[in-house]
C-alpha positions, 0 to 999 in steps of 0.5 A: 574643505567642508560640505558645499552649501548653497544659500538662496535668499533675495535679502542680502543681509539675511544671505550674508548673515547665514553665510557667515554662520555656516562658513564659521562652522566649516562649510563652503558656502555659495550665495544666490540672490534669487531662485532663478540664479539658484537654478542655474547654479544647481545645473552647473555645480553639485551641492550637498545642501541647499538653504532656500527662502520659500517666497522669492521673486521669480522661481520660488523655494518650492521650484528650487526644491523640485529642481534639486530633488530631480537630478540630485535626490541625495542633496538635502534642502532646508526651507526658510519661511516667515510665520505666515507660510509655515503650512507651505513649508510643511507641504514642502517636507512632504516633497522630501525637504529635510526641514524648515526654519522660521525667520529670524533664524537662530544661529545655533538652530541653523548649525544644528539643523544643517549638521543633521541634514548633512548626516542624513545626506551621508546616510542616503548616499550610503544606502545608494552605494549599498544598493549598487553593491548588492550583486557583488557576491552573487557568485557566493550563493546569496551570501551578503557582506563586505565586513572584514570577517565576511571577506575572510569567509569569501577568501576561505570559500574561494580557496577550499571550494575547488578541492574535495577537502571535508569542511566544518562550518561553525557559527550560531543559528541563523548565521548562514551556514547552509549558504556557505555550504551551497557556495562551496558546492556551487564553486566546486568541480562537482557543481553539476552533481547533487547537493543533498541536505540532511539535518541531523538534529531533526531526526531521532537516531533510528530515523537518522540512520535510515535517512543517512544510509538507506535500507534494504527491503525487509531490514525492519518492520515497515521496510516494504521496499529498498530505499536509497539513503542521503549518502548514496543520493549525493554520489558525485556531488556534495552531502551537507550535514547540518547540526552534526553535533546532534549525532548519536554515538552509534551514528558517529561510529558508522559515519566515521567509517564512511569518511575514512573508506568512502563506502558503507552498507545500507541497513539490512544490506550485506554488500558494501557500496562505494561512493564519491561524495564531498562532505560538508558539516555544520554545527552551532555547538562548540564541538571541541568542548563536546569532545572534551566532555565525551559527547562527540568522538575526537577522531570524527571531529578531526575528520570533519574539521579538515578545513574549519570555517567560522561564521561571525554573528551579525552583532559582530559585523554590523556594517553588513546590516544595511547591505543585508536589509536592502538585499532582502527588501529587493528579494521580497518585493519581487517575491510578493509583487510589491513596489520596491520599498526603501529604508529611511536612514533612521530605520537603518540606524535602528537596525544597526544598533540592535543585537540580532540574537537570531542573526541573519535569519531574524533580520530576513524574517523582519524584512519580509514582515515589513515588506508585506505589512508596510503600505508606504514605500519608505519604511520608517522607525515607527514601522519597526517592532518595539523589540528593536529599540528595547532589546540588547545593544551589540557590544561596542568592542571588537574581539582580537584573537591572539596572533592576529597581525597588528595591521589586521587589528588596526583595519578591523578597529577602524571599520568597527568605529566607522560603523558605530558613528555611521561613517562620520570620519571626523568623529571616527578620527577623534575616537581613534585618537588620530587626525582626520588626515591620518584617518584618510591615509589609513582608509586609502591604505586599507581600501575602506570605502 
């Protein structure tokens, strides 16, 4: 059964003609000869769309609009208006009516606007569902996502966190590697201990060694007092080494000994110091290629990659973009004391279609800028920078590693297709070459919302 549509008009011939057009298009249509009857029907039955005349005896179209939007804000309203009342129709759009049609109504125009309105409603419903799911992943330290790739990350984190195994997190810049490291620490038995971060790419070799191992007084010029290094600071907790691929060959050798023996010496020190530290490393480089090129020690690589976790770029999990955007809006509205803002469905669609070379970090920065600079409560496409519309689009394809089970491939393909067509099931079924009924069965099988 198609979407439920309520037609409200006090002229029988108009009401009947509109009903025939929409029923032929596959919609379930109910008619009401007055605004008063429409108000009673709306109280008793939910509708996906209301098409109402603006001027009627009794309750007007504006009253019907208000009655719809108060309890059911996602229900769309299209107004029918004579030439002389267009100004009133435009005013109604400001009150969240979807559009207006002038009489006499063109059948093609009617079916087109109704179809667009129902797509708009589906997007609004999706936004509401996403908002409700924002808190689902709180246990994963602000990692947000419901895509297949991210569910695999959640599963791996859950498996690995309780252990002391060394983890190597791989992914492009901005994909959230430190968040995963914090999630591993926060779900581990040592969550009460320190979580220490060191960015290996931000320091030259000499400073990296002193930061990592610490030094004794007099170890070098300027060492006026003994200093504890990051390894020692992380004793009883976790040390997260970001951009580990930037370590110099000498530091790689020294750090390998720490991984093997869990002991080290401060610079200028003579006594070994034993530590109880869980090591997590991250890199945006392909370390296997660096090993082949002789730029990274093979033995250190295998010591670090006991448990590898790969993070997908944002362009490969586009269905997570709305969820992330809404989460960031909430975060920054609270941070800056702003009234909560909303993303127009067309804005969400534009964000989905951008390739995000800077990944989640780029999306987060954009949302922060929008929260700060947009005065209206609704963020519309006009507020987005031009690069969102002129930049590269993500590839309309999926990557299937050799050995992936067919069921997993099928689920991933269905999710990707649905994200591309904004969850329009009939269109997705057509693209996949199956019937809507078969797609419905597979959605239930894979528990796809």
